[in-house]
Backbone as ProteinMPNN parsed JSONL, in Angstrom:
{"seq_chain_A": "MPDNTTVTVSASRSESVTVEVTADGYLRLSPEFSRDHFSHDRCVGLRLDETSFVVMPVTPVTPNALIMKQRSLAGERSVLIREVWGDDHPVGTLEASWMPGRRRLVLKTLSTPPASGEAGSRAAASAQNTPETTPQNELQNQLQNEHSLTSEEHE", "coords_chain_A": {"N_chain_A": [[0.854, -1.175, 0.0], [0.68, 2.202, -0.918], [2.354, 5.001, 0.585], [0.61, 7.721, 1.679], [1.35, 10.066, 2.903], [1.511, 13.487, 3.545], [3.694, 16.163, 3.474], [3.829, 19.231, 4.959], [5.008, 22.471, 4.682], [5.292, 25.318, 6.541], [4.292, 28.461, 5.304], [4.978, 30.716, 6.6], [7.377, 30.356, 7.818], [10.621, 31.49, 8.095], [13.64, 31.692, 6.144], [17.033, 31.574, 6.821], [19.703, 33.462, 5.529], [22.921, 34.315, 4.256], [24.217, 37.368, 3.189], [26.053, 39.757, 1.225], [27.014, 43.132, 1.413], [28.539, 45.564, -0.386], [30.96, 48.253, -0.013], [30.612, 49.964, -2.115], [27.938, 49.777, -2.568], [26.704, 47.515, -3.592], [24.598, 44.702, -3.499], [25.19, 41.374, -2.834], [24.336, 38.109, -3.76], [24.106, 34.591, -3.181], [24.617, 31.931, -5.628], [22.734, 29.775, -5.484], [20.65, 30.782, -3.869], [19.871, 33.019, -5.365], [18.992, 31.789, -7.739], [16.856, 30.256, -6.766], [15.071, 32.17, -5.67], [15.137, 34.639, -7.011], [14.535, 34.373, -9.789], [14.038, 35.753, -12.17], [15.951, 37.667, -12.293], [15.419, 40.271, -11.51], [14.547, 42.915, -9.296], [13.125, 44.824, -6.564], [13.851, 47.318, -4.161], [13.571, 48.42, -0.765], [13.864, 50.751, 1.862], [13.015, 50.32, 5.045], [13.317, 51.468, 7.579], [15.871, 53.057, 9.564], [17.437, 50.819, 10.141], [16.428, 48.603, 8.824], [16.039, 46.775, 5.876], [14.655, 45.861, 2.708], [14.369, 43.503, 0.063], [12.766, 42.568, -2.863], [11.701, 40.096, -5.189], [10.765, 40.608, -8.622], [8.816, 40.527, -11.675], [9.984, 40.391, -15.153], [8.616, 42.408, -16.539], [8.067, 44.442, -14.808], [8.014, 47.857, -14.16], [10.785, 50.079, -13.638], [12.361, 48.289, -12.207], [15.192, 46.885, -10.515], [18.057, 45.558, -12.043], [19.545, 42.447, -11.729], [22.868, 41.382, -11.846], [24.989, 38.883, -13.22], [27.756, 37.727, -11.504], [29.676, 35.739, -11.524], [30.715, 32.615, -13.088], [29.542, 30.614, -11.668], [27.125, 31.66, -10.942], [26.617, 33.637, -9.059], [24.949, 36.553, -7.972], [24.634, 40.121, -8.284], [23.443, 43.34, -7.321], [23.007, 46.805, -7.762], [22.219, 48.486, -5.079], [22.456, 50.756, -3.642], [21.375, 53.129, -4.66], [18.745, 52.967, -3.955], [18.705, 52.436, -1.191], [20.303, 54.437, -0.147], [23.254, 56.393, 0.758], [24.146, 55.721, 3.282], [24.025, 52.989, 3.751], [24.144, 49.572, 5.038], [27.292, 47.815, 5.388], [29.218, 44.992, 4.516], [29.262, 41.496, 5.535], [26.148, 40.141, 6.078], [23.451, 38.797, 8.006], [20.391, 37.683, 6.779], [16.815, 37.388, 6.333], [14.714, 35.295, 4.541], [11.448, 35.611, 3.641], [9.136, 33.499, 2.801], [6.305, 33.492, 2.456], [5.704, 36.106, 1.93], [7.431, 36.702, -0.023], [9.995, 38.092, 0.198], [13.194, 39.466, 0.98], [14.643, 40.209, 3.956], [16.77, 42.424, 5.494], [18.312, 43.162, 8.44], [20.059, 45.406, 10.268], [22.359, 45.589, 13.001], [23.327, 47.891, 13.925], [22.887, 51.163, 15.309], [20.905, 53.922, 14.172], [22.457, 56.825, 12.633], [22.985, 59.63, 14.721], [23.393, 62.254, 14.017], [24.712, 64.339, 11.381], [25.705, 64.186, 7.882], [24.317, 62.099, 6.53], [22.066, 61.671, 8.194], [20.842, 64.221, 8.148], [20.284, 64.426, 5.447], [18.421, 62.378, 5.108], [16.356, 63.345, 6.718], [15.726, 65.69, 5.329], [14.81, 64.626, 2.903], [12.554, 63.304, 3.813], [10.898, 65.416, 4.488], [10.318, 66.437, 1.988], [8.722, 64.575, 0.761], [6.173, 63.454, -1.39], [2.578, 63.716, -0.848], [0.833, 61.328, -1.228], [1.768, 58.497, -2.894], [2.004, 55.643, -5.071], [4.378, 54.268, -4.396], [4.911, 55.262, -1.823], [2.672, 54.311, -0.477], [3.109, 51.531, -0.717], [5.495, 51.328, 0.726], [4.617, 52.157, 3.271], [2.777, 50.105, 3.812], [4.519, 47.887, 3.878], [6.134, 48.634, 6.053], [4.243, 48.546, 8.121], [3.563, 45.801, 8.063], [6.071, 44.78, 8.655], [6.45, 45.733, 11.243], [4.434, 44.334, 12.567], [5.331, 41.7, 12.144], [7.798, 41.768, 13.493], [6.907, 42.128, 16.103], [5.645, 39.688, 16.487], [7.788, 37.905, 16.625], [9.06, 38.594, 18.914]], "CA_chain_A": [[0.0, 0.0, 0.0], [1.528, 3.39, -0.98], [2.276, 5.943, 1.7], [-0.021, 8.964, 1.237], [1.687, 11.101, 3.857], [1.81, 14.783, 2.952], [4.522, 17.023, 4.319], [3.481, 20.628, 4.743], [5.956, 23.433, 5.246], [4.594, 26.576, 6.801], [4.728, 29.575, 4.47], [5.446, 31.801, 7.447], [8.708, 30.013, 8.318], [11.629, 32.217, 7.337], [14.89, 31.01, 5.832], [18.174, 32.438, 7.103], [20.641, 33.502, 4.416], [24.004, 35.282, 4.414], [24.4, 38.218, 2.014], [27.137, 40.722, 1.365], [26.785, 44.464, 0.871], [29.851, 46.182, -0.557], [31.041, 49.684, 0.278], [30.106, 50.656, -3.3], [26.486, 49.703, -2.567], [26.187, 46.33, -4.282], [24.121, 43.572, -2.719], [25.618, 40.137, -3.485], [23.574, 36.94, -3.34], [24.685, 33.321, -3.616], [23.978, 31.376, -6.826], [21.564, 28.956, -5.149], [19.582, 31.644, -3.385], [19.416, 33.815, -6.511], [18.265, 30.899, -8.651], [15.61, 29.829, -6.128], [14.15, 33.237, -5.273], [15.185, 35.781, -7.931], [14.722, 33.676, -11.061], [13.953, 36.674, -13.307], [17.055, 38.628, -12.168], [14.856, 41.61, -11.319], [14.095, 43.106, -7.918], [12.931, 46.179, -6.055], [14.344, 47.424, -2.794], [12.997, 49.46, 0.088], [14.433, 50.985, 3.185], [11.866, 50.475, 5.936], [13.744, 52.437, 8.577], [17.331, 53.206, 9.573], [18.139, 49.555, 10.312], [15.732, 47.519, 8.137], [16.058, 46.88, 4.429], [13.899, 44.784, 2.081], [14.55, 43.286, -1.369], [11.7, 41.678, -3.324], [11.78, 39.745, -6.608], [9.659, 41.041, -9.478], [8.854, 39.956, -13.019], [10.715, 41.23, -16.108], [7.825, 43.522, -17.057], [7.867, 45.444, -13.763], [8.753, 49.087, -14.466], [11.755, 50.603, -12.666], [12.993, 47.228, -11.426], [16.649, 46.824, -10.545], [18.497, 44.36, -12.757], [20.605, 41.714, -11.052], [23.892, 40.978, -12.794], [25.727, 37.681, -12.861], [29.133, 38.079, -11.182], [30.594, 34.622, -11.744], [30.149, 31.503, -13.85], [28.725, 29.811, -10.743], [25.789, 32.245, -10.889], [26.462, 34.646, -8.007], [24.302, 37.75, -8.493], [24.788, 41.373, -7.547], [22.559, 44.412, -7.767], [23.353, 48.086, -7.159], [21.083, 48.821, -4.219], [22.759, 52.035, -2.992], [20.474, 54.173, -5.139], [17.473, 52.815, -3.252], [18.914, 52.477, 0.259], [21.024, 55.634, 0.256], [24.699, 56.252, 0.966], [24.451, 55.209, 4.62], [23.587, 51.595, 3.776], [25.058, 48.698, 5.771], [28.398, 47.27, 4.61], [29.795, 43.777, 5.072], [28.479, 40.262, 5.472], [24.996, 40.296, 6.96], [22.433, 37.759, 8.042], [19.097, 38.162, 6.306], [15.742, 36.395, 6.415], [13.81, 35.192, 3.396], [10.082, 35.364, 4.09], [8.513, 32.907, 1.617], [4.901, 33.862, 2.308], [5.628, 37.477, 1.424], [8.43, 36.775, -1.087], [10.908, 39.219, 0.406], [14.422, 39.28, 1.73], [14.707, 41.281, 4.955], [18.07, 42.617, 6.124], [18.195, 44.001, 9.626], [21.385, 45.652, 10.811], [22.37, 45.747, 14.453], [23.813, 49.223, 14.267], [21.862, 52.168, 15.554], [20.958, 54.956, 13.155], [23.292, 57.958, 12.992], [22.253, 60.673, 15.436], [23.506, 63.497, 13.268], [25.639, 64.215, 10.265], [25.191, 64.376, 6.535], [23.325, 61.073, 6.183], [20.853, 61.919, 8.957], [20.178, 65.427, 7.68], [19.778, 64.142, 4.108], [17.202, 61.585, 5.279], [15.323, 64.228, 7.252], [15.316, 66.585, 4.26], [14.003, 63.892, 1.93], [11.264, 62.989, 4.432], [10.078, 66.612, 4.429], [9.954, 66.685, 0.603], [7.997, 63.423, 0.237], [4.803, 63.788, -1.815], [1.563, 63.244, 0.09], [0.499, 59.923, -1.431], [2.153, 57.902, -4.163], [1.985, 54.178, -4.932], [5.573, 53.831, -3.677], [4.734, 55.575, -0.398], [1.675, 53.384, 0.053], [3.771, 50.242, -0.588], [6.444, 51.409, 1.834], [3.841, 52.178, 4.513], [2.243, 48.766, 4.02], [5.629, 47.026, 4.285], [6.529, 49.013, 7.411], [3.234, 48.019, 9.033], [3.743, 44.351, 8.121], [7.342, 44.533, 9.337], [6.219, 45.972, 12.67], [3.654, 43.2, 13.07], [6.2, 40.515, 12.132], [8.78, 41.941, 14.565], [6.221, 41.901, 17.366], [5.369, 38.25, 16.6], [9.016, 37.19, 16.951], [9.586, 39.018, 20.232]], "C_chain_A": [[0.9, 1.239, 0.0], [1.287, 4.301, 0.211], [1.724, 7.267, 1.174], [0.247, 10.115, 2.192], [2.064, 12.378, 3.113], [2.618, 15.594, 3.952], [4.192, 18.456, 3.965], [4.516, 21.508, 5.429], [5.22, 24.742, 5.381], [5.169, 27.693, 5.942], [5.264, 30.72, 5.309], [6.851, 31.548, 7.998], [9.759, 30.714, 7.465], [12.903, 31.383, 7.19], [16.021, 32.0, 6.086], [19.174, 32.331, 5.955], [21.704, 34.565, 4.709], [24.176, 36.044, 3.106], [25.572, 39.149, 2.284], [26.711, 42.033, 0.74], [28.142, 45.137, 0.809], [29.801, 47.667, -0.212], [30.525, 50.514, -0.894], [28.59, 50.591, -3.41], [25.901, 48.547, -3.344], [25.765, 45.274, -3.283], [24.496, 42.316, -3.488], [24.876, 38.96, -2.876], [24.21, 35.676, -3.91], [23.947, 32.791, -4.845], [22.697, 30.599, -6.509], [20.386, 29.822, -4.732], [19.002, 32.473, -4.531], [18.538, 32.989, -7.441], [16.892, 30.533, -8.074], [14.594, 30.959, -5.947], [14.112, 34.448, -6.204], [15.404, 35.267, -9.352], [14.682, 34.598, -12.281], [15.061, 37.722, -13.292], [16.57, 40.071, -12.12], [14.398, 41.716, -9.877], [13.774, 44.574, -7.68], [13.42, 46.174, -4.618], [13.684, 48.57, -2.068], [13.803, 49.572, 1.364], [13.25, 51.246, 4.1], [12.131, 51.501, 7.024], [15.263, 52.462, 8.563], [18.083, 51.884, 9.671], [17.498, 48.385, 9.579], [15.655, 47.796, 6.641], [15.353, 45.666, 3.832], [14.238, 44.734, 0.591], [13.5, 42.26, -1.789], [11.886, 41.36, -4.802], [10.556, 40.248, -7.358], [9.823, 40.396, -10.855], [9.6, 40.889, -13.974], [9.924, 42.428, -16.622], [7.564, 44.614, -16.015], [8.674, 46.706, -14.091], [9.665, 49.483, -13.308], [12.378, 49.533, -11.778], [14.511, 47.336, -11.548], [17.055, 45.507, -11.201], [19.675, 43.74, -12.008], [21.586, 41.201, -12.11], [24.617, 39.742, -12.298], [27.189, 38.055, -12.681], [30.125, 36.982, -11.519], [29.907, 33.539, -12.566], [29.269, 30.62, -12.975], [27.317, 30.375, -10.599], [25.561, 33.234, -9.766], [25.909, 35.925, -8.64], [24.626, 38.964, -7.633], [23.836, 42.398, -8.154], [22.974, 45.687, -7.037], [22.142, 48.59, -6.39], [21.262, 50.17, -3.528], [21.793, 53.14, -3.406], [19.126, 54.136, -4.425], [17.66, 53.032, -1.757], [19.623, 53.731, 0.739], [22.492, 55.34, 0.526], [25.062, 55.691, 2.334], [23.911, 53.792, 4.801], [24.568, 50.748, 4.591], [26.133, 48.16, 4.83], [28.911, 46.024, 5.312], [28.897, 42.579, 4.868], [27.381, 40.347, 6.518], [24.111, 39.059, 6.914], [21.113, 38.395, 7.62], [18.083, 37.036, 6.44], [14.903, 36.451, 5.16], [12.443, 34.814, 3.943], [9.292, 34.823, 2.902], [7.061, 33.312, 1.395], [4.728, 35.241, 1.708], [6.628, 37.725, 0.308], [9.317, 38.001, -0.941], [12.09, 38.808, 1.25], [14.558, 40.471, 2.665], [16.098, 41.289, 5.581], [17.875, 43.564, 7.283], [19.586, 44.168, 10.195], [21.275, 45.861, 12.315], [22.791, 47.144, 14.863], [22.646, 50.172, 14.483], [21.98, 53.248, 14.497], [21.84, 56.111, 13.595], [22.458, 59.059, 13.631], [22.289, 61.987, 14.68], [24.464, 63.273, 12.116], [24.924, 64.334, 8.942], [24.091, 63.378, 6.195], [22.012, 61.323, 6.905], [20.102, 63.139, 8.468], [19.605, 65.228, 6.28], [18.478, 63.351, 4.191], [16.06, 62.456, 5.787], [14.807, 65.172, 6.165], [14.449, 65.862, 3.24], [12.642, 63.539, 2.511], [10.332, 64.195, 4.37], [9.576, 66.875, 3.011], [9.174, 65.54, -0.031], [6.594, 63.85, -0.189], [3.793, 63.151, -0.868], [1.269, 61.755, -0.067], [0.918, 59.502, -2.834], [2.065, 56.394, -3.987], [3.196, 53.656, -4.178], [5.447, 54.097, -2.19], [3.736, 54.623, 0.235], [2.285, 52.006, 0.257], [4.736, 50.254, 0.587], [5.707, 51.424, 3.167], [3.278, 50.803, 4.832], [3.343, 47.817, 4.501], [6.099, 47.353, 5.701], [5.537, 48.467, 8.427], [3.371, 46.514, 9.179], [5.013, 43.992, 8.879], [7.185, 44.711, 10.845], [5.447, 44.802, 13.285], [4.507, 41.94, 13.153], [7.228, 40.581, 13.255], [8.151, 41.669, 15.921], [5.937, 40.411, 17.577], [6.587, 37.484, 17.063], [9.554, 37.54, 18.325], [8.868, 38.355, 21.37]], "O_chain_A": [[1.802, 1.331, 0.833], [0.189, 4.369, 0.765], [2.335, 7.872, 0.293], [-0.554, 11.046, 2.278], [2.845, 12.343, 2.162], [2.263, 15.694, 5.127], [4.269, 18.849, 2.802], [4.851, 21.312, 6.597], [4.596, 25.216, 4.432], [6.387, 27.855, 5.858], [5.938, 31.607, 4.784], [7.449, 32.447, 8.589], [9.782, 30.547, 6.245], [13.193, 30.5, 7.998], [15.97, 33.137, 5.618], [19.454, 31.236, 5.468], [21.417, 35.587, 5.333], [24.27, 35.439, 2.038], [26.019, 39.303, 3.421], [26.115, 42.05, -0.337], [28.822, 45.271, 1.827], [28.725, 48.26, -0.131], [30.054, 51.636, -0.702], [28.005, 51.272, -4.251], [24.729, 48.582, -3.721], [26.49, 44.985, -2.33], [24.164, 42.192, -4.667], [24.792, 38.818, -1.656], [24.785, 35.699, -4.998], [22.794, 33.151, -5.084], [21.69, 30.757, -7.199], [19.261, 29.617, -5.188], [17.784, 32.611, -4.65], [17.476, 33.436, -7.874], [15.895, 30.503, -8.795], [13.39, 30.731, -6.059], [13.143, 35.207, -6.182], [16.345, 35.678, -10.032], [15.238, 34.256, -13.324], [15.113, 38.577, -14.176], [17.231, 40.977, -12.627], [13.921, 40.742, -9.295], [14.108, 45.443, -8.486], [13.401, 45.143, -3.946], [13.288, 49.565, -2.675], [14.35, 48.59, 1.866], [12.561, 52.257, 3.963], [11.262, 52.309, 7.349], [15.879, 51.936, 7.636], [19.26, 51.828, 9.317], [17.984, 47.261, 9.702], [15.267, 48.879, 6.202], [15.437, 44.567, 4.38], [14.377, 45.768, -0.062], [13.357, 41.214, -1.156], [12.196, 42.254, -5.591], [9.456, 40.31, -6.81], [10.855, 39.794, -11.15], [9.827, 42.053, -13.644], [10.528, 43.386, -17.104], [6.905, 45.608, -16.318], [9.889, 46.629, -14.279], [9.346, 49.246, -12.143], [12.875, 49.847, -10.697], [15.037, 47.815, -12.552], [16.457, 44.464, -10.936], [20.661, 44.409, -11.698], [21.179, 40.658, -13.137], [24.832, 39.576, -11.098], [27.802, 38.629, -13.58], [31.296, 37.263, -11.773], [28.686, 33.539, -12.724], [28.359, 29.956, -13.471], [26.406, 29.66, -10.182], [24.423, 33.641, -9.532], [26.349, 36.33, -9.715], [24.858, 38.855, -6.429], [23.477, 42.329, -9.33], [23.258, 45.658, -5.839], [21.167, 49.058, -6.976], [20.331, 50.675, -2.9], [21.435, 53.991, -2.592], [18.45, 55.158, -4.307], [16.869, 53.732, -1.125], [19.551, 54.059, 1.924], [22.918, 54.185, 0.523], [26.187, 55.228, 2.524], [23.405, 53.439, 5.867], [25.706, 51.165, 4.81], [25.916, 48.059, 3.623], [29.029, 45.991, 6.537], [27.91, 42.632, 4.133], [27.646, 40.593, 7.695], [24.041, 38.366, 5.899], [20.769, 39.497, 8.048], [18.447, 35.876, 6.637], [14.436, 37.516, 4.758], [12.304, 33.804, 4.633], [8.822, 35.603, 2.075], [6.634, 33.46, 0.251], [3.724, 35.517, 1.052], [6.68, 38.821, -0.251], [9.387, 38.843, -1.836], [12.002, 37.932, 2.11], [14.586, 41.616, 2.214], [16.546, 40.283, 6.13], [17.33, 44.655, 7.116], [20.23, 43.186, 10.566], [20.229, 46.259, 12.828], [22.628, 47.534, 16.019], [21.567, 50.004, 13.915], [23.071, 53.467, 13.971], [21.97, 56.365, 14.793], [21.371, 59.386, 13.156], [21.322, 62.748, 14.701], [24.96, 62.167, 11.902], [23.713, 64.55, 8.878], [23.057, 63.751, 5.641], [20.946, 61.203, 6.3], [18.875, 63.121, 8.377], [18.561, 65.791, 5.953], [17.54, 63.615, 3.439], [14.923, 62.319, 5.335], [13.606, 65.43, 6.079], [13.46, 66.418, 2.76], [11.662, 63.478, 1.768], [9.121, 64.036, 4.217], [8.516, 67.476, 2.841], [8.982, 65.532, -1.246], [5.9, 64.533, 0.565], [4.098, 62.18, -0.175], [1.443, 60.996, 0.886], [0.479, 60.078, -3.829], [2.053, 55.911, -2.855], [3.076, 52.709, -3.401], [5.832, 53.258, -1.376], [3.935, 54.176, 1.365], [2.027, 51.363, 1.275], [4.79, 49.296, 1.359], [6.14, 50.76, 4.109], [3.296, 50.375, 5.986], [3.127, 47.032, 5.424], [6.427, 46.447, 6.468], [5.938, 47.976, 9.482], [3.304, 45.994, 10.293], [5.041, 43.029, 9.645], [7.724, 43.929, 11.628], [5.767, 44.341, 14.38], [4.416, 41.193, 14.127], [7.505, 39.571, 13.901], [8.773, 41.058, 16.79], [5.982, 39.924, 18.707], [6.459, 36.516, 17.813], [10.423, 36.84, 18.844], [9.19, 38.603, 22.532]]}, "name": "protein", "num_of_chains": 1, "seq": "MPDNTTVTVSASRSESVTVEVTADGYLRLSPEFSRDHFSHDRCVGLRLDETSFVVMPVTPVTPNALIMKQRSLAGERSVLIREVWGDDHPVGTLEASWMPGRRRLVLKTLSTPPASGEAGSRAAASAQNTPETTPQNELQNQLQNEHSLTSEEHE"}
């Protein structure tokens, strides 16, 4: 008699992954992870707050998507994320979480945001010049709300 056992993996279970962010602002992903989660070599990125960053895969027809480039024959991918995250992005090897249910890679740095300086004043100035409501602002607000709820669940 055949075994009809079904194995179910929870969509809310996150996968831990190591990524690298260079000083030049490139996000580097392993070949396996890129192949499994960023199959179209396109993504969008968001900065949720001073210590949280998100990268999400998108389809090739998505306007304004960032294009991931192949760095090696093995398939390692990189994408210039500095333009989205700003000049005060994290640098180095970081632990990130892939959230399969929401199809996003979340990077959370342990460093505290800068109290003052050029990066802090630039962020404050851009926040004051933000249009009232745009689709990008709505998406960022939705992601921040979901991120807050997810953070509370894990604590």
